[in-house]
N, C-alpha and C positions, 0 to 999 in steps of 0.2 A: 504494500500499500504506500509505504514511504517513497519507493524509488518511483512509482507512477506519478506521485504528486510532484516529485523533483523534475521528472520529464515534462510534465505539464507546465510547470512554471517556467522552464527553459523554452518551451515552445511558444507560450503566450506572452512573455515578458517583452520581446521586441514589438509585438503588436500593441501591448498596452502602452509602451513608452510613445509609440508614434501616435496613438490616440490621444494621449495627454498633450503632446507637443501640439497637435492639430488643433485641440481645444483651446490651448492658451493663445495660439495666434488668432483664432476667431474671436476669442474674448477681448484681446487687446485692440482688434480692429473695430469691434462693435462698442467699445467703451466710449461713453459721451465725453466730449471736450469738456474742460472746466467751464467754459463760458455757457454751456448748455445745462450746468447744473441748476437745480432749483433754488430760489433764493430762501435762506434760512428765516423762519417765522420766530417771533418772540415767544418765549416758552409759555406765556400765559394764553397764547392763541392755539397752542397744541391741543388737539382732541384725540383721546385714546378710546377704543372700543371697550365696553365693560368686560370685566373677567368673566370667563365661563365658570359654570358650577363645578364643584368639586364632585368627582364620582369615585366612591370606594370600589376598586376591583373585586370581582367575585373571589371568595376564599372559602376554604373549609376548615372547620375546627372540630377536633375530635380528641377523645382521651384514650390512652392505652390502658391495660389491665394494671399496670404497676402505678398509675396515677399521672403519668407524663402527659402533659397537654401538648397537642400538635396543631399547628396553624399552617395550611398549605395555600399558596397563592400563585397560579400559573401566570407566566409572562413569556411568550414565545418570540418576541421581537429580536432578541439576540441569544446567541447559543451559550448562555451564561446560567449559572445557579449560584445562589448564596443562601446562607442560612445562619441561624443563631440559636443558642440555647441560654435561657435566662435563669439562674440559680437563686433560690432564697437563702442568701448568705450575705456577708458583709464584714467589714473590719469592726463594726460595732459589737461584734460577738467575741472579739478578742479582749484579753484583759490588758490595762495600761502597761504592765510589765512586758508584754510580748507585742507591743505596738509594732506593726510592719509584718506581722506573721501572715495576715490575710492576703496583702500585696505579694508577699514572696510566694504563697501557695498558688495564687492565680498565675503568676508568671511560670512557676514550675510545672503546673499541669501540662503546658505545651512544650516548654523547653526542655523539661525533664525526660522526654520520651515516653513511650508506653511499655507495657510488659511484653509486647510483641516486637516494637521497634525501638532500638537505641536512638538517642537524640540525633546522631549524625545521619542515621539510616532515614528517620522520619524527614528530616530536613531535605535530604537528597530526593525522597520520592515525591515530595511536594514541589520541589524546584523543577523536577523533570516535567511536571505537568503544568507549570506556571500557576500553581494553585497555592492558597494560603490557608492556615488554621491557626487561629489566635486564641488567647484566653486571658482573663483578668479578673480581679475582684476589687470592687470599689467599696465606698462607705456602707451601702445598704443593699447591695446586689453584687452577683457574679455574672460572667458571661463567657461563652466560647462561640466562636464564629468560624465560618468557612467560605471560601469563594472558589469556583472551579468552572472550566468549560464543561458544557453538557456531556461531551463525550468521555470525560473523566469523572462524572458525578459518582459513579459506583465505587471507584477506588478511593476517591477523596473522602466521601462520606464515611465509609468504613474507617479510615484514619481518624477523621473528625470524632467518630463514636468511640474509638479506642481512647482518644485523649480524654474524653468525659468520663468513660466508665473504667478504664485501666490505665491511669497515668503511673509511671514508674517512679517519678521524682527522683531521678538519678542523683546520687549523692554529690558528684562533681558539679553538676548543674545548680544544685541548691546552693552550694558553697560559692559558685561564681555569682548567683544572684545577690547573696548576701554581701560579697565583695563589692558588686556594683552599687548596692544600696549604701555601703560605707563611704564610697567614693562621693555619692550624692551628699551624704552628711557633711563631708569635708568642704564641699563647694557651695553649700546652700546660702552663705552670705555673699556670694559673688555678685548676685543680682539684686539691686535694691527694690525692684518690682516684687520679687519673691519674698524679701524681708517684710515689706509693709503688708503684703496679702496675708502672710504666715502669721504675723503678730496680731493684725486686726482680727483674724478668726479665733485666736487664742483669747483675745479680750472678750469677743462675743460670747463664745461658747464655753470658755473655760479650758485651761491648757490640758485637762484629763479628759476632755470630751472627745469621742471618736470621730467627731467633725473638725477637730483642731489638733489632735495630738501630733507631735513631731517625733520620727523615729531617731533614736539616739543609739550610739555604740553600744550602751549598756543593754538596750533591748535586743540587739543582734546576738549577744552572748547568750540570752535566754531563749534563743530559737535554734532548734536543729531539725534533721529530717524526720525524726519521730514526731515532733510538734506538727510539722507540714502534713504528714500522713494522717495524724489524729484530727486536725482541723478539716482536711478533706472529708474524712470519713463520717465525722459527726455533723456536718453541715450541708454536704451535697448529697441529694437522693432524687429518685425520679419523681416522687410525689410532690416535690417542691421545684420542679422544673418545667419551664415553657419553651417549646421547640417551635421555630418558625422558619420556613423554607420558601423562597420565591425565585421564579425563574423559568427556564426552559427545560421541564422535566415531564415525564409521563407519571400521572398521579398514581396509577395502579402499581407500577414498578417502585415508585418512592415509598408508597405506603408499605409495601412488602419488605423493602430494605430497612425502613424504620422499625417494624416490628421484629425483623431478624436481628437487629443490632440494639438499638436503645429499649426496644421492648423486652430484651433478656436482662436488662439492668435490674438487679434485685432490690426490692423495697427494704430500706434500712428502718429499723425500728429505733429511732432516736426520739429524744424527747421534743416536744414542740418548740420550734424556733420563735423566741419572743419578738414582738414588734420593736423597731429601733426606737430609741429615746427621741422625743419631740424636740429637745433642745431648749434651753433657758438661758437668757443673757445674764452674765455674771458680773459685769462692770460697766462703768461709764466714765467719761472724762477725757483729758487730753494727755497723750503719751508721746514720747519722742525716742527715736534711736539715733544716736550721734554717729555720723559716718563722715569723718573729716575730709576724705578724699573726694566728696562729691561737690559739684558745682550747682546742683539743682536739688529740689526737695521733691520726694514722692509722698503723696498724701492720700489717705484713705479717711472717710467721714461717713459714719452710718450706725446702724444698730441691728438688733434681731429683726427678721422680716416675718413671713408666714409661710403657709402652704397653698398650693394651687387651688385646693378646695375652698379658699376664701372667697366670701361674697364680694370682695373688693378687687379680685383677680382682673377683670376686664377694665374697670375704670383705672386701675393703677397701670395697666399696660398702656392705656391712652396717655396718662401722665408721663410715663417713661418717654414717649415720643415727643411730648411737649417740652421736656427738659433736654433731651438729647439730640445729636445729629447736627448737621450743618445749619438747619434752620431752627434749631432748639434754643431755648432761652440761655442755657449755660454757655454754649457756643458764642451766641451773639453778645451776651453781656459780658462774660468773664474773659473770653479770649479776644474777640473781635473789638468790642468797645473799650475795655479796660486793659487789654494786652497783658493780662496776668497769668497765662497758662499756655503751655504747648498743647496739652490735651486736657479735657475736663468733661466729666460725665456724672450722672446719678441716676440709678435705677432700682427698682424693686425686683429681687430675684428670688421668687419662692421655689420650695421644693415639693415633690410629690408626698413624701412621708415623714418630713420633719420641717422645722421652721428654717427658711432660708434666710436671706440677707436684704436689707436695704443698704445699698452702698453707693458712695459718691466719692469723688477724688479726682486727682489729676497729677501733673508734673508742672513745675515751675521753677524759675530760677530762685536762688536762695533769698536775694533781697525782696522778693515779691511773695514769699511764703505766707506771712500773716495777712496782708491784704487779699491774697487768694481765699485763704481759710474764712475770713471774715465775709467776703462775698459770696461764698458757698453757703455760709449760714444765712445770710440774707435772702438768697434766691430760694432756699429750701423753706424759709418761714413765709415768703410771698405765696407759695402755692398752697400753704396751709390757711392764709388769712384773705387771699382774694381769688374769687372765681377765675379761671382761664377764660379767654375770649372765645366767641362762637367760631372765629376764624380758626383759632388754635385748635379747638375741638375737631372741627371738619378736617383739617390737615392731619392731625394725629390719628383719627379713626381711618382715614384713607390710608396712612402709612401701615397701620397694623393690618388692615384688611387686605391690602396689595401684597404684603409679605405672607399672607395666610396660604396662598396657593403653594409657596415653597415648602410647606409641610408635606406636599403630596407629589413632588417631583417624579418620584419612581415608586414601583410596587414595594421595593425594599424598605423605603421610608414609611409607606402607609402600614405595611405589616409591623414594622418596629413599633409604631404608634399604638397599634391594636394590642400588641403583646404588653406594651409599657402600662397601658391602662388596665389590663387584667392583672398584672402583676401587683400594681399599687392599688387595686380594688377601685378604680374610677369607672364611670359609666363609658361605653364603648363609643358614644357619640359626644364625648366631653369636649373635644375640640370644636365641634359645630355648636355646641351650647356657648361656649366662649365667643364664637364668632357671632352669634346672635346677641350676645350681651354687649359686645363692642358696638355693634350697629345701633343698639338702643341706648348707649351711654350719654349721658347728659352733662352739662357743665356743673349741675348740682351734684350729681353722683361723683364725678371726679373731685370736687372740693370735700365731699364728705369722706371720700377714701383717703384723701391726703391728710385730713384732720385726725383720722383714725389711725393710719399706719404710720405717718411720720410723728415721732414723738421726740421733741427737742431736748427734754430732761435725760433721755437715754442715749443721746449721741455719744459715740466714741471716735475721737480724732487721733489718728496715728500719723506722725511726721517723721520720715526717714531723711535726714540731710545732715549738712554740716552746720552744727548749731552756732559756731562762732561767726559764721556768715550770714545768718539769719538776721536781718535787720530792718525794721524793728524786732526785738527779741520775741520769742515765743511766749514770754511770761505776759506780754501786752495783751494777749487774747482773753486775760481775765480769768483764768482758771488755774488750779494747781497743776503743775507739770510734773509727770512721773517719767522718769527716764527708765527704759527697758534695756535689760542686759541680753544681748544675743550671742554671747560668747559660746562657742561650741564646746561642750565638755570632752574631755580627753578620752581617747579609747581605753577600755579597760581590758584587763588579762582574761582570756576565756579559760 
């Protein structure tokens, strides 16, 4: 088959090149002269057709005898298939002393090979087919995914199932992942953006929260291969897994292969996995990290946010658009009019299953740090005290609704969203409910949302910069200043 394909390419390549060259000549000859181009219209005169309705492709959902839920969504446009398995696990199940265990387990599921294929062999088998299999574990979920050409689906899916059901957690690979993690610890203060984000989350959730814990050398000493094996065995099981597959496949064959592989995954009699903690804010105030080498300040301002199920979800999404972007208030006022920032933003970022963040900030030169923070405070208070204009409302709603279609650019995106809603126990039409609520949002609703969600007394302000160069000094903001120590603890003997 390969030799026939090679001969065919040799035979038709000259014809293909000739056709391309001919097309290029014809295209050049027919291209309009610059003088014939249409005169550009002002942007306010441009008229665009309305966006089409979103259609959810047909899909099938069923459950295997072992409790594993399956979604199948066919798409025969391209000879490609992709899939994902979502596991009810997460780093929130790990003790603070073993922070990092879930992340290491998630990486080692794939990189550590399987009981049938050593890591190098697994890598080679996938590379030969231009396929991929990946795995990871985050705060409140885990996942494994694959992508392959349709003609290689059978072989790649078998490997994917092995990674899920029979990970070997090769000792050398676990050690290598731990070593890379240690390297990340050593470099974590290299980027001031990372510092301000990390310290802000610690102040919001508390440094022992699973949503803000930092991996230290001491944690790595407490993690070995047996811990990885135990975490996998006690948190991953078919009855807590949702599988989704989309692309160019035969459904009958696909179902048979799923049954033959993942259908044989034995049910694990483990105790019920608890829900993630919702997250509670632990502090407020003004905090600084002195970095004398910097010529600009990196700033985060915000507090605890909420969940996507909040009744304020839609109006806060509208407010996000009012504040952000090239036409937003913060860009216009703080960057364009006052010249106080290179970048500036503020947005409400809710989560599915625990409280997210309201977070604002930006970057500015050291001497503009205090005026920048003051202007941020002013703009955030304005949206709590004064209604936005009808023009701002219309523009923001259009921005949210126009971006809505990008949630459904491909069957993979649509299927991923359906799985996510089931995993987090949201209604399957949640995104359409959100769209309808955005369409119906009013100026008064946005004001009420801002007054409820934005809480000035809970604001946490973190400034990472050269304190000696900040003039006027940070103390002029009128609050007690707490200096944070970001020194990295020394490695400990294992």
